[in-house]
C-alpha positions in Angstrom: -201.4 -37.1 -124.4 -199.8 -38.0 -121.0 -195.9 -36.6 -120.7 -194.1 -38.8 -117.6 -191.0 -36.7 -116.2 -188.3 -39.1 -114.6 -186.9 -37.2 -111.7 -183.6 -37.7 -111.1 -182.1 -39.1 -107.8 -179.1 -37.1 -105.7 -175.9 -39.3 -105.8 -175.3 -40.3 -102.3 -171.3 -39.6 -102.2 -171.2 -40.6 -98.5 -172.7 -44.2 -99.5 -172.0 -47.0 -97.1 -169.1 -49.6 -99.2 -170.2 -52.6 -100.4 -170.3 -56.2 -98.6 -167.3 -56.8 -100.5 -165.0 -54.0 -99.3 -163.2 -53.5 -96.1 -162.4 -50.3 -94.4 -158.9 -49.9 -92.7 -158.6 -48.3 -89.9 -155.1 -46.9 -88.6 -154.0 -47.3 -85.1 -151.1 -45.5 -83.9 -150.7 -47.6 -81.0 -150.0 -51.5 -80.4 -149.9 -53.3 -77.3 -147.0 -55.4 -76.4 -147.7 -56.4 -72.8 -145.6 -56.9 -70.2 -145.8 -56.0 -66.2 -143.6 -53.8 -64.0 -143.2 -54.3 -60.2 -141.8 -52.0 -57.6 -140.6 -52.3 -54.0 -139.0 -49.6 -51.7 -137.5 -50.8 -48.2 -135.6 -48.8 -45.7 -132.0 -48.8 -47.1 -132.9 -50.5 -50.5 -135.6 -50.2 -53.5 -136.6 -53.1 -56.2 -137.8 -53.0 -59.6 -138.9 -56.2 -62.0 -140.2 -57.2 -65.1 -140.9 -60.1 -67.1 -138.8 -60.4 -70.1 -142.0 -61.6 -72.7 -142.5 -59.1 -75.7 -146.0 -60.2 -77.6 -148.6 -58.7 -79.5 -151.8 -60.7 -79.7 -151.3 -64.5 -79.6 -147.7 -63.9 -80.8 -144.7 -64.0 -78.7 -142.0 -61.5 -80.2 -139.2 -62.2 -77.6 -138.7 -64.2 -75.0 -135.8 -62.2 -73.4 -137.0 -58.3 -73.5 -136.5 -56.6 -70.1 -138.8 -53.3 -69.5 -136.3 -52.1 -67.1 -133.7 -49.2 -67.8 -130.8 -48.2 -65.2 -130.5 -44.3 -65.6 -128.2 -43.5 -62.7 -126.1 -45.8 -60.3 -129.3 -45.1 -57.7 -132.5 -45.1 -60.4 -134.1 -47.3 -62.7 -137.0 -46.7 -64.6 -139.6 -49.4 -65.9 -141.3 -49.1 -68.7 -144.1 -51.6 -70.0 -147.1 -51.6 -72.5 -146.4 -50.3 -76.2 -142.6 -50.8 -76.9 -142.1 -48.5 -79.2 -143.5 -45.4 -76.5 -141.4 -47.3 -74.2 -137.8 -47.3 -76.3 -138.4 -43.3 -77.2 -139.1 -42.5 -73.9 -136.2 -44.5 -72.5 -133.5 -42.7 -74.9 -135.4 -39.1 -74.4 -134.7 -40.1 -70.5 -131.1 -41.0 -71.1 -130.4 -37.8 -73.5 -131.8 -35.5 -70.6 -129.6 -37.3 -67.8 -126.3 -36.7 -69.5 -126.8 -33.1 -70.5 -127.6 -32.8 -67.0 -124.5 -34.2 -66.1 -122.6 -32.3 -68.4 -124.0 -28.7 -67.4 -123.9 -29.9 -63.9 -121.3 -32.3 -62.9 -123.3 -34.7 -60.9 -125.7 -37.5 -61.9 -129.3 -36.1 -61.0 -131.3 -37.4 -58.0 -134.2 -40.1 -58.2 -137.5 -37.4 -56.7 -135.5 -34.8 -59.6 -136.0 -37.3 -62.2 -139.5 -38.1 -61.3 -140.5 -34.5 -61.6 -138.7 -34.4 -65.4 -140.6 -37.2 -66.0 -143.9 -35.6 -65.1 -143.1 -33.1 -67.2 -142.3 -35.1 -70.2 -145.3 -37.0 -70.2 -147.6 -33.8 -69.6 -145.9 -32.2 -72.7 -147.2 -35.3 -74.6 -150.5 -34.9 -73.4 -152.8 -34.2 -76.2 -151.0 -37.7 -77.7 -149.6 -39.5 -74.6 -147.0 -42.3 -74.5 -148.6 -45.4 -73.7 -146.8 -47.2 -71.0 -147.2 -47.8 -67.7 -144.5 -46.1 -66.0 -142.7 -46.5 -62.8 -139.3 -45.0 -61.1 -137.6 -47.0 -58.3 -134.5 -45.6 -56.4 -132.9 -44.4 -53.5 -133.4 -40.5 -52.3 -131.5 -38.1 -50.5 -131.6 -39.5 -47.0 -130.8 -43.1 -48.6 -134.4 -44.5 -48.4 -135.8 -46.3 -51.6 -138.7 -44.8 -53.3 -141.0 -45.3 -55.9 -142.9 -43.5 -57.8 -145.6 -44.3 -60.1 -147.3 -42.1 -62.8 -150.4 -42.2 -65.1 -150.6 -41.7 -68.4 -150.3 -38.0 -68.6 -147.9 -37.1 -66.0 -149.8 -37.3 -62.7 -147.5 -39.0 -60.1 -147.0 -39.9 -56.6 -144.5 -41.1 -54.0 -145.0 -45.2 -52.9 -143.8 -48.0 -50.8 -145.3 -50.8 -53.5 -146.7 -50.5 -57.1 -147.7 -52.9 -59.9 -148.3 -51.6 -63.4 -149.3 -53.6 -67.0 -150.7 -56.2 -68.2 -151.4 -58.1 -64.6 -151.3 -55.2 -62.4 -154.7 -56.3 -61.6 -153.0 -59.7 -60.4 -150.4 -58.4 -58.5 -151.7 -55.4 -56.7 -154.2 -56.7 -54.4 -151.1 -59.5 -53.5 -149.3 -56.6 -52.6 -151.4 -54.9 -50.4 -151.8 -57.9 -48.4 -148.4 -58.9 -47.8 -146.9 -55.9 -48.1 -149.5 -52.8 -47.0 -151.0 -55.3 -44.9 -154.3 -55.0 -45.8 -157.4 -57.6 -45.1 -154.9 -59.0 -41.7 -155.9 -59.0 -38.5 -152.8 -58.4 -35.9 -150.9 -56.9 -38.9 -147.5 -55.5 -38.0 -146.5 -53.2 -40.2 -142.7 -54.0 -40.0 -139.9 -53.1 -42.5 -139.4 -55.9 -45.4 -135.7 -57.0 -45.9 -134.5 -57.5 -49.2 -134.7 -61.2 -48.8 -138.5 -61.1 -48.2 -138.8 -58.4 -50.6 -137.6 -60.9 -53.6 -138.9 -63.9 -52.6 -142.0 -61.8 -52.7 -141.4 -60.5 -56.1 -140.8 -64.2 -57.5 -144.1 -65.5 -55.9 -146.6 -62.9 -57.1 -144.9 -63.0 -61.0 -145.2 -66.8 -60.6 -148.9 -66.6 -59.4 -149.4 -63.6 -62.6 -147.6 -66.2 -65.2 -150.1 -68.2 -64.2 -153.4 -66.5 -65.6 -151.9 -63.4 -68.0 -150.8 -64.6 -71.5 -148.9 -61.5 -71.7 -147.0 -62.2 -68.3 -143.8 -64.8 -68.9 -140.6 -66.6 -69.7 -138.6 -64.7 -67.4 -138.0 -62.1 -64.7 -135.3 -59.4 -64.6 -135.0 -58.2 -60.7 -132.8 -55.1 -60.6 -132.1 -54.1 -56.6 -130.9 -50.7 -55.9 -128.6 -50.3 -52.6 -126.0 -47.6 -52.1 -123.8 -49.8 -53.5 -125.2 -49.5 -56.8 -127.7 -51.5 -58.9 -127.7 -55.6 -59.0 -129.5 -58.1 -61.4 -131.0 -61.0 -60.7 -133.2 -63.3 -63.2 -135.9 -65.4 -62.2 -137.7 -68.5 -64.7 -141.5 -67.9 -65.6 -143.8 -70.5 -67.7 -142.9 -70.3 -71.5 -145.9 -71.4 -72.7 
């Protein structure tokens, strides 16, 4: 007499789901596009951003600026994930109000840049998904630009572009402002009128190639008299 024993197979609780199932992933970030550009002159600084707020192939708003006036001589530009940009802007505003109440004066542009660096570094393990640029006037009244990486490293510059079209804008700024790849270039200060015209030209070029940049440009011009705003239309498709 022959006895046949069937060995039970172990249950695999980590087996792959059937083809009919769908696996969902949670992502705490979203990319809402946008571009920020800043330029520093002898006695002025300007910072500009497009006004399109989008996600994927959907446009949420055509009139949304990424710029925030922090003091009379300092403006911050944030683009990337709009939720993080709004949170960061509110945090900066709260810190600046506390500083005014404690010291009875506004924080300088240099000090604001250092403070933003600390805020970003504090969140280095879950960073803000934003491109941040600060523009303003220093203690001597000269224009200054500060650019940041996601975890707080920053440096002072004369011009900088950040955001979805930064790879298109930065080479133009390198050529027209930095004088790179030009023969016989003379390093002369750029006037405010030329700076504003240059910003309009580079954003017009970027809107032709980047679907996340368009609709309009908001320009904040910072001088010793305060912050003045200008707007310029871009293509809306």
